[in-house]
N, C-alpha and C positions, 0 to 999 in steps of 0.2 A: 663729299667734303665741301664743294662749293655751295651747295644748298644750305649746309649747316652754317657756313660763314655768312651767307646772305641772310639767313634767319637771325643770326647774332647781330649783324649790322642793322637789320630792320628793327629789331627789338631796341637797340641803342637809340636809333632815330625816333622811334615812337616815345620812348622814355624822355626824349629831349623835345617833345611836343611837335613832332613833324607828322604829317599825314604820309603814310608809307604804302607803296605798292610793290609787291615782289613779282618777278617773272611776268613782265608786261610785254605783250606783242602789240605793235601798232598796225593798223590796216595797211596792207601792201608791203610790209616789212618781212624779211625772212629770218631776221635774228631777234633774239629775246633780250630785253633789258633785265638785268639782275635785280636792281633795286632802284626805285624812283621815289623822291620825297619832295614835299612842298610844305611850307609853314602855313597853318590855318590862320585866317584873319590878317595875313600879311602878304597877300598876293600882289598888292600894289608895289611891293618891293621887287616883284618879278624874280623869284628865285626858285624855279623848278630845277631840281638836281637829279642827275642820273649817276648811279654808282655801278661801275663795272668791276665785279669781284674777280680777283686773280689769286691763284694758289701757288704759282711758281713764276720765276723769271721767264721761262720758255713760254708759258701761257701768255704772259704780258707781251713778249716780243712777237709772238704769232699774231696777236690782234693788232698791235701797234704797227707792225710791218704791213698788214693788210688795210690799215686805216679804218678798220671796222668801227671803232669808237667815234670817229669824226662825224659819222652821220647822226650821232646823238646830239651834236651841236646844232642840228637843224631844228630840234624840238625842245631842247633844254637850255636853260640859262647858264648852267655850269655842269661840267662832267668831271667826276672823280674816279680814280682807280682806288680800290679797297683791297687790302691784302694783310697777311700776317706780318708782324714786325720783322725786319731783316730781309724780306723778300725783295723789296724795291726801295729806292731812295728818291728824294725829291729831284736829284740830278737825272734820274732815269725818265722823269716825266716830260711829255711834250709840253711846250710852252703854255698852251691853253688849259691843260688838264691839271686837276688837283690830286692830292694823294692823302688818303686816310688809312692808318694802320692799326691793327689790333695787337696790342701788347699785353703784358700781365695786368696792367691797370685799366684795361678797356681800350676803346677806340680813341684815336687822337689824330687831328688833322696835322699833317706834316707840311703840306703845301696847299695853299688856297688855290682854287680854280678861278680862272679869269671869267667874269660874267660878261654876257653879251645878250643882244636881242635875237632870239632864234627865228630865222626866216621861215621855217616850216611849221611853226606852231599854229595850226588851223583849228577851226571849230570841230572838225572830225577827230583831231588828236585830243582836244579837251574832252569831248564826249567819250572817247575810248578810255581815258583816265577815269572819268566820273563813273562809267559803268563798271570798270575793274574795281574801283574802291567800293562801290555799292555791293558787288558780288562777293568781294572778300569780307565785307562787314556781315553779310548774311551768313556766310560760312562760319565766321567767328562766333556769331550769336547762336547758331545751331549747335556748335561744339560746346559752348558754355551751358546751353540748356541741357544737352545730353549729359554733361558732367554733373550738373546740379541734380538731374533726375536720378542718376546712378547713386549719388551721395545720399539722396533722400531714401532710396530703396534700401541702401545699406543701413541708414539710421532706423528705418522701420523694422528691418530684420533684427537689429540689435535690441530695439525696444521689446519686440516680441520674445526674444530669447531671455531678456531680463525678466519680463512678465512671467514666463514659464518657470524660471528659477525661483521667483518670489512665491508663485503658487505652490511649487514643490516644497519650499521651506515652510509655508504655512500649513502644509499637510493636507490641503484640499478639504478642510473642514468648513465648508460653506463660506470660505473666504475668497472665492474666485472674483467677486465684484471688487474687493479691495485690491487684489493683485492686478486686475485689468485697469483699474483707475490709476494705480501707481505706474503701471506700464505706460499709459497715456500721458501722465504727468512727466515721466522721464523722457518720452519722445518729444514733447513740447519743449522741455528744458534743453535737450540736445539741439533741436532746430533753432532755438533762440540764441544759442551760443555761436552759431555760424555767422 
C-alpha cells in the first residue's frame, strides 16, 4: 500500500513538472526516502523536497516520535508528510514539516513546509540524486521500449491474421500477392494510427 501511494504521489508531481525520485537511499543512511522532487530549471529557488508517505496515524507517530524525518532536513529544503485524506491534519504536523493529502480529487497541500538551507547537502548527495534519476530514466525507457515492441508484435500478428483471412476469402486463385499487399498496407495503417 505505501508503494502504491508513493507511486501515485510521484505521478502527480511528475504531471506538475517536477523531477521525481522514488525510494532513494543516500550514502551512509540506513533509511529510505519515499519520494524526492525538484523543479527543473528552477534550482536557483532551492526547493528540493522530500515526501514521507504515511498510511496511518500510528505510522506517523512512530516516525515523528523517533524524529526519523528530521534528518531529511539536512539535505532537503522542505519536508512533507503525504497521506490519504483524514489520516492526519495540519495540527498534527511538526512546525517545519508540510502536509499533502490524497483525497477524491487528487493531491492537495494542506500545510506548506517551511523552507531552509539544508546544511548537509553535499556534492555526494547531489551526485547520488543525479545517478538515481539517470538509472530510473533508463529503467523507464527500457519499459517503454518493451511495451512498444510487444505492441508491434501484436500488430504484426493481427496483420498476418487479416492477410490469411483475405487470402481465404479470395479462394487462393493466384491472388496471394494481392492478399499479401493488403496485409502489408493494413499493417502500415495500424502502425501509423499509433
